[in-house]
N, C-alpha and C positions, 0 to 999 in steps of 0.2 A: 440217419441220412448221411451219406459219405461226404467228406469235404470236397470242394471243387477239383483240386488236383488229383485226389484219389479217384473221383468219378471219371476224370479225363483218362487216367491210366486204365481204368476198367474198360472204358469204351474202346480205346485204341487197341488194347490187348485182345479184346473180343473179336475185333474186325480184322486182325492181322495174324491169322494162324499160320500163314506161309511167309510172314515177314513184311508184306506190303499190301496195301489196298487203296483203291481210289473210289471212295464212296460217292463222290460227285465231281463234276468238272473243276479243275484247278486245285483240288485238294487231295493230298496223299497222306495216309497214315503209315507210319513205319515202326517196326519193332525188330529186335535182334539181340543176340548175345555175343560175348567175346569169343565164342567157339567158331563164329563165322570167319571165313577167309578174308584177308585184306582185299579191297576193291579198287578198281580204276574205272572212272566214269567221266562223262561230260555233264556237269551240273547245269541245270536250267536257271534262269533268273527266278529267284524265289526268296521267301522267308521261311526258314525251318525253325520251328519252336520245339525245343527239347524239353520234354516233361519229366523224363526219368532216364538215368544212365548217362553215358558220356561217349564222345567220339573224338578222334584225332584225324585231321585231314591235311594234306599238303597241296597247295596251289602255287605253282611256280617254285620259288625258294622259300616260301613262307609256311610254317607249320602252325596250325591253329588247333588248340584243344578246347573243347567246350562241352558243358554238361547240363544238368537239370537247371531249369529257369534261365536259359540263355537262348539267344536267337542268332542263327547264321543267316546273313543277308547277302545276296548276290545280285548284281545288276547286269551281269553278262552270262552267256554260255561259257563255262570255264572247265577245262580238264582238271581232274583232281584224283589223287589217290588217298586212301585212308583206311581206317579200321576202327572197330568199336573197342573202347578201352574200359568200359564199365557196363555190365549187363549180364544177368544170369537167368536161368530158367524160371526162377521164382520172382526175380525182379529185373525184367529185361529193359533194354534201351527202348524208349518210346518217344515218338516225335510226330508233329503235324507239320507238313510242308504245304505252303500256299504259293502257287505260281504267280509271278508278278505280271500284271496287265498294265501296259503303258497307258492305254486309254483311260482306265479307271483311276490310276494314280494322277494322271493329268487333270481329270475332272475334279478330283478332290483338291488339288492344288489351286484350282480356280476360285474356290471358296475360302482360301486362306490368305493371310497377308503375304505379299510378295517379298522375297528376300534376295539379296545379291547372289548370283550364281557362284558357287564354290566347287572347284573340282576336287574330287576325293577318290579314294580307292574304290574299285568295283566290287569289293567284298569286305565284310567285317563280321565280327562277333560282338554281340552286345548283351547285357543283362536283359531278361524279359521283364517288362514292367507289370506291376500288379494289375493294372487296368486291362491287360490283355486276357486275363484268366477267364472272366465271365463270357466275353464274346467267343473265345476259343471253345469254351464248354458248350455254349449254345450251338455253335457250328458242329461240334462232335456229336451232340445228341441227335442231330438230323440224320446221322447214319442209321439210326434205329427207326426213323420216320421218313422213308424215301418219298412218300407222297407229298410231304411238305418241303423237301429239299430244293426242288426246282425254283420255288418262290422265295424261300427264306435263306438258303445258303448264300446267294449273292449279297444279301443284306448284311449277313454276319461277316463275310469277307470284306465288304466295303468298310464296315466299322473297324475291323482289325487293321486294314491298310490306313484308315484315317488316323487311328491312334499311333500307328507306326510312323506316319509322316510327321506327327507332332512330337515324336520322341527322339531318342539319341540317334536312330538310324534314318531320321528324316532327311539329312543331307544326302545320303546315298540314294534315297528314293527320288529326291528332287533331281539329282543328276541322271538317274535312270529315265525320268520322264522327259528330259530335255531332248530337243531335236538337233542340238549342236553340242559342242564341247568334246572333250577327249573320249569320254565313255561312249558317246554316240558314234564317234569316228571308229573306235575299235569295234563297236557292235556291228558296223557295216562289214568290216573285214571278217569277223567271226561268222556272221551269217553267210557270207560268201563261202567260207571254208566248209560249212555244214551242208551246202548245196552242191559242192563240187566233188567229183570223184578223182580228180587229178591232184598231184602234189602241188601245194601252194608255195611259191617262193616268197622270201621276205620282201624283195623288191615289189612284187605284185601286190602283196598285202598292204604294204606301206602306201602304194599308189591308191588303192581302194579306200583306205582310211584317210586319204588326204594329208599324209604325213611323210616326212623323209625318213630314210633308214637311220640317219644320224640323230634324229630326234628322240631315239630310244624306243621306237616301236618294236617290241618283241613279244612273241607269244609267251604265256606263262611257262610253258615247258622248255623254253629256250633261254630263260634267264639264268 
């Protein structure tokens, strides 16, 4: 019987012959090699669990390198550039990304002790806790059992988010779920950008976010 991480790699690789697959809502399997071209994307709020390989991304002026057994957490839609730095045909980069759902995170927080609000960065990289492996594996296995996925995938996602809230990235997830605070203010501006076809000025964005230009409100690409 394969070890949990080996089985995770086998499942993800099997379902990503073209590099990406969405076996069910809110979940994406990703694979790739260093032969791929660098990319420029707008990342969604998510938790991306890297199982194998490594990637380097740039958000604003910050460079983040992360590899196997790590989690990239984002609380906002953020523009990024990056590339794969570890991944071959025989041992590709493999990851599972889970879209963040504010309603689900908020519901989980209701059942946990309340803590003072602490503003934090909207993105971070953290080591993946061992307790994540089993729920991630149960979630991945559902890709081979689509008739069960509709009922069981949300339960696995909920467990993963629960464990994440209680772990090192819990502060970021609490800030993500808040209806106020800096992250919520910036989210309003980012959401406006994504729905508009015209160029957005810094003055207008600051107004939407309820902040002044002098308060340091800048898009990541403008820092």
